[in-house]
LODRENVEX-129365 format. One record per residue (C-alpha): residue in three letters; x, y, z. Coordinates in nm, 2 decimals. Layout:
% LODRENVEX-129365
{"Ala" {X Y Z}}
...
This chain:
% LODRENVEX-129365
{"Val" {1.82 5.66 1.25}}
{"Met" {2.11 5.46 1.39}}
{"Met" {1.89 5.32 1.67}}
{"Asp" {1.62 5.21 1.43}}
{"Thr" {1.88 5.04 1.22}}
{"Asp" {2.03 4.86 1.52}}
{"Glu" {1.68 4.74 1.63}}
{"Ala" {1.61 4.61 1.27}}
{"Cys" {1.94 4.43 1.28}}
{"Asp" {1.86 4.27 1.61}}
{"Asp" {1.52 4.16 1.49}}
{"Gly" {1.68 4.01 1.18}}
{"Glu" {1.94 3.82 1.38}}
{"Ala" {1.67 3.68 1.61}}
{"Ala" {1.46 3.56 1.32}}
{"Ser" {1.77 3.41 1.16}}
{"Glu" {1.85 3.23 1.48}}
{"Gln" {1.50 3.09 1.50}}
{"Asp" {1.51 2.97 1.14}}
{"Gly" {1.85 2.81 1.21}}
{"Asp" {1.72 2.62 1.51}}
{"Ala" {1.42 2.49 1.32}}
{"Ala" {1.65 2.38 1.03}}
{"Lys" {1.88 2.20 1.28}}
{"Lys" {1.58 2.02 1.44}}
{"Leu" {1.45 1.92 1.10}}
{"Met" {1.78 1.79 0.98}}
{"Ala" {1.82 1.59 1.30}}
{"Ala" {1.47 1.44 1.25}}
{"Val" {1.54 1.35 0.89}}
{"Arg" {1.88 1.18 0.98}}
{"Ala" {1.70 0.98 1.25}}
{"Met" {1.44 0.86 0.99}}
{"Met" {1.72 0.77 0.75}}
{"Lys" {1.89 0.55 1.01}}
{"Cys" {1.57 0.39 1.13}}
{"Ser" {1.51 0.02 1.03}}
{"Asp" {1.21 -0.04 1.25}}
{"Ala" {0.87 0.04 1.09}}
{"Ser" {0.70 0.09 1.43}}
{"Thr" {0.96 0.35 1.53}}
{"Leu" {0.96 0.52 1.20}}
{"Leu" {0.60 0.65 1.24}}
{"Gly" {0.70 0.83 1.56}}
{"Leu" {1.00 0.99 1.39}}
{"Val" {0.78 1.10 1.10}}
{"Leu" {0.54 1.25 1.35}}
{"Ser" {0.83 1.44 1.52}}
{"Ala" {0.95 1.58 1.19}}
{"Ser" {0.59 1.70 1.11}}
{"Cys" {0.58 1.87 1.45}}
{"Val" {0.89 2.07 1.36}}
{"Leu" {0.73 2.17 1.03}}
{"Glu" {0.39 2.24 1.19}}
{"Pro" {0.43 2.62 1.21}}
{"Ile" {0.53 2.65 0.84}}
{"Asp" {0.40 2.34 0.67}}
{"Arg" {0.02 2.39 0.68}}
{"Val" {-0.10 2.33 0.32}}
{"Thr" {-0.41 2.47 0.16}}
{"Gly" {-0.53 2.37 -0.18}}
{"Ser" {-0.81 2.22 -0.39}}
{"Val" {-0.86 1.87 -0.53}}
{"Ser" {-0.87 1.80 -0.90}}
{"Asp" {-0.89 1.47 -1.08}}
{"Glu" {-0.71 1.61 -1.39}}
{"Arg" {-0.41 1.41 -1.50}}
{"Lys" {-0.29 1.56 -1.83}}
{"Thr" {0.03 1.37 -1.87}}
{"Lys" {0.16 1.02 -1.79}}
{"Ser" {0.50 1.13 -1.65}}
{"Leu" {0.70 1.43 -1.53}}
{"Lys" {0.90 1.42 -1.86}}
{"Ser" {0.59 1.43 -2.08}}
{"Arg" {0.46 1.72 -1.86}}
{"Trp" {0.73 1.94 -2.02}}
{"Ile" {0.80 1.80 -2.36}}
{"Gly" {0.51 1.56 -2.44}}
{"Thr" {0.15 1.59 -2.54}}
{"Ala" {-0.15 1.57 -2.32}}
{"Thr" {-0.31 1.23 -2.25}}
{"Thr" {-0.65 1.20 -2.41}}
{"Lys" {-0.94 1.00 -2.26}}
{"Ser" {-0.91 0.74 -2.54}}
{"Asp" {-0.54 0.69 -2.46}}
{"Lys" {-0.63 0.61 -2.10}}
{"Asp" {-0.91 0.37 -2.19}}
{"Ser" {-0.69 0.18 -2.44}}
{"Ser" {-0.40 0.15 -2.19}}
{"Pro" {-0.35 -0.20 -2.03}}
{"Glu" {-0.32 -0.01 -1.69}}
{"Ser" {-0.64 0.20 -1.75}}
{"Asn" {-0.77 0.08 -1.41}}
{"Ser" {-0.46 0.19 -1.22}}
{"Val" {-0.38 0.53 -1.08}}
{"Tyr" {-0.04 0.66 -0.96}}
{"Ile" {0.05 0.76 -0.61}}
{"Glu" {0.30 1.05 -0.56}}
{"Arg" {0.36 1.34 -0.34}}
{"Gly" {0.05 1.56 -0.33}}
{"Thr" {-0.20 1.28 -0.42}}
{"Val" {-0.52 1.30 -0.23}}
{"Leu" {-0.67 0.96 -0.12}}
{"Ser" {-0.90 0.82 0.14}}
{"Met" {-0.83 0.58 0.43}}
{"Asn" {-1.03 0.43 0.71}}
{"Val" {-0.98 0.58 1.06}}
{"Leu" {-1.07 0.39 1.38}}
{"Leu" {-1.25 0.61 1.63}}
{"Gly" {-1.18 0.45 1.96}}
{"Arg" {-1.06 0.11 2.07}}
{"Gly" {-1.18 -0.25 2.03}}
{"Ser" {-1.35 -0.44 1.75}}
{"Gly" {-1.68 -0.25 1.80}}
{"Ala" {-1.52 0.10 1.76}}
{"Pro" {-1.67 0.30 1.47}}
{"Val" {-1.48 0.36 1.16}}
{"Ser" {-1.46 0.68 0.96}}
{"Val" {-1.33 0.74 0.61}}
{"Cys" {-1.10 1.04 0.59}}
{"Arg" {-0.91 1.22 0.32}}
{"Tyr" {-0.53 1.23 0.33}}
{"Arg" {-0.26 1.39 0.12}}
{"Val" {0.06 1.20 0.04}}
{"Met" {0.37 1.37 0.19}}
{"Gly" {0.63 1.12 0.08}}
{"Val" {0.68 0.78 -0.10}}
{"Phe" {0.93 0.52 0.02}}
{"Asp" {1.10 0.23 -0.15}}
{"Lys" {1.30 -0.04 0.02}}
{"Phe" {1.67 -0.06 -0.07}}
{"Tyr" {1.91 -0.30 0.10}}
{"Asn" {1.67 -0.35 0.39}}
{"Lys" {1.62 0.03 0.44}}
{"Trp" {1.31 0.23 0.35}}
{"Leu" {1.43 0.54 0.16}}
{"Ser" {1.24 0.83 0.01}}
{"Thr" {1.18 0.82 -0.37}}
{"Gly" {1.04 1.05 -0.63}}
{"Glu" {0.91 0.76 -0.84}}
{"Lys" {0.53 0.73 -0.89}}
{"Lys" {0.37 0.41 -0.76}}
{"Ser" {0.09 0.23 -0.93}}
{"Trp" {-0.23 0.15 -0.73}}
{"Ser" {-0.57 -0.01 -0.81}}
{"Ser" {-0.83 -0.18 -0.60}}
{"Thr" {-0.77 -0.50 -0.79}}
{"Met" {-0.39 -0.52 -0.73}}
{"Asp" {-0.25 -0.81 -0.53}}
{"Glu" {-0.18 -0.73 -0.17}}
{"Lys" {0.19 -0.82 -0.21}}
{"Asp" {0.23 -0.56 -0.48}}
{"Lys" {0.07 -0.30 -0.26}}
{"Lys" {0.33 -0.38 0.01}}
{"Arg" {0.62 -0.30 -0.21}}
{"Tyr" {0.61 0.07 -0.12}}
{"Arg" {0.51 0.29 0.17}}
{"Ile" {0.37 0.63 0.20}}
{"Thr" {0.35 0.90 0.47}}
{"Val" {0.02 1.08 0.47}}
{"Arg" {-0.14 1.39 0.65}}
{"Met" {-0.51 1.41 0.72}}
{"Leu" {-0.72 1.68 0.54}}
{"Glu" {-1.04 1.85 0.63}}
{"Lys" {-1.26 1.97 0.34}}
{"Asp" {-1.44 2.30 0.32}}
{"Asn" {-1.75 2.21 0.12}}
{"Ala" {-1.85 2.58 0.06}}
{"Leu" {-1.51 2.67 -0.09}}
{"Asp" {-1.41 2.33 -0.22}}
{"Asp" {-1.08 2.37 -0.04}}
{"Cys" {-0.88 2.12 0.17}}
{"Asn" {-0.66 2.21 0.48}}
{"Asp" {-0.43 2.01 0.69}}
{"Val" {-0.59 1.89 1.02}}
{"Ala" {-0.39 2.05 1.30}}
{"Leu" {-0.19 1.83 1.54}}
{"Gly" {-0.25 1.83 1.91}}
{"Val" {-0.55 2.06 1.94}}
{"Gly" {-0.79 1.82 2.11}}
{"Asn" {-1.00 1.72 1.81}}
{"Cys" {-1.16 1.37 1.78}}
{"Tyr" {-0.86 1.23 1.60}}
{"Lys" {-0.53 1.12 1.76}}
{"Asp" {-0.20 1.25 1.62}}
{"Ser" {-0.12 0.90 1.51}}
{"Ser" {-0.43 0.90 1.29}}
{"Ile" {-0.36 1.25 1.15}}
{"Val" {0.00 1.16 1.04}}
{"Arg" {0.04 0.80 0.93}}
{"Leu" {0.29 0.57 0.77}}
{"Glu" {0.11 0.30 0.56}}
{"Asp" {0.15 0.07 0.26}}
{"Gly" {-0.08 0.06 -0.04}}
{"Asn" {-0.32 -0.18 0.13}}
{"Ala" {-0.45 0.10 0.36}}
{"Ile" {-0.57 0.31 0.06}}
{"Met" {-0.95 0.29 0.01}}
{"Asn" {-0.97 0.52 -0.29}}
{"Val" {-0.76 0.77 -0.49}}
{"Ile" {-0.94 1.10 -0.52}}
{"Gly" {-0.71 1.32 -0.72}}
{"Lys" {-0.41 1.56 -0.69}}
{"Leu" {-0.39 1.85 -0.45}}
{"Thr" {-0.34 2.18 -0.62}}
{"Ile" {-0.16 2.43 -0.40}}
{"Ala" {-0.34 2.76 -0.37}}
């Protein structure tokens, strides 16, 4: 019994050490993103952080267009938003971008002006606002519509992860990184502003 107990303790310590190493790598990646002021470098840092999370951050869920409340506060203490409320609102043509929103973007397959373009689904992993010349993560929802001015769409940035859709089950899964598919890693994980969004599909419901 003592030997079994010792082996269990050793396994627990090994698992704990692995979790600790992953946490240290993740914290180092997050600190590097916080200190970065160059947008072109930031995408690479986001990709590195995603690679750290790759074994544990695969998300599965389904897409729904239901938006029952206008804000997080009203989700808990308010009443549901009716269709007539949305139609009468001055921002009835706008939708909101937040973590978990599913949207579509163009993806260039190949190089050059003649390369084909594919429309792919993405989920929003994070939203960023600019404070004192630094892009920092925010929990605030951002308004988006196809008729918005390009300058307004540049006021925030989002990190997104490509999704693949299972039509039979109506489920969405993260596209895996570095497995030799037709998409480059830089197309699977992206840092973009609102101008890159083609359409907002709905909200990802975690299974």
